N, C-alpha and C positions, 0 to 999 in steps of 0.2 A: 598399292599406293606408290611404292618406290618404282615399280615398273612404269607407271604413268609418268612419273617425274623423269625417269631415264629416257623415256620416249620423247618427252618434251625437249630435253636437252639435246637429244640426237637430232630432232627436227630443227632446233635453233641453230645447231652447228651447220646443218645442210643449207639453211636459209642464208646464214652469214657467208658461207662459201660461195653460193650462187650470186650474192650481192657483190662480193669482191670480184668474181669473174665478170660480171656485167660492167663493173668499173673499167676493167681492162678492155673489154670489147668496145665499149662506148668511146673510150679514149682513142683506140686504134681507128675506129670508123670515122671519128671526127677529123682526125688527121688526114685520112684518105679522101675525105669529102664525098662520102657515099650518100645514099638516099636519105633525105631528111625525114621521111615518114618512118623508115625503119629505125632511125635514131630516136625518134619520138616514142615509138612503141617500146624500145628497150629502156628508155628513161622512165616510162610509166611503169614498166615491170619492176624496175629498180625501186621506185617509190612504194609500190605495193609490197615488195619484200621488206622494205624498211618498216612499214606499218605492221606487218606480220611479226617481224623481229621484236618490235616494241611491245606488241601484245603478249607474245610469249615470255619476254623478260618480265613483264608485269605479273604474269601468272606464276613465274618461278621465284621471284624475289618477294618475300612476304613483307607486308606493310608493318613496320615497327613504329609504334608511337613512343616517342622519347619523353 
């Protein structure tokens, strides 16, 4: 059970890191005025990562009823 949790935390860290990296790449490419299609694909990937991060956070944080 703890190994699964550790694995999820590790994956969450990887996704957050990739999401931050995409922020940097998108900003640089936007400034350079590169291919709009490439920017659109990177932005879609970033949104997909955001969804995966939210899903993992939901799995890791227990629902506490106050």
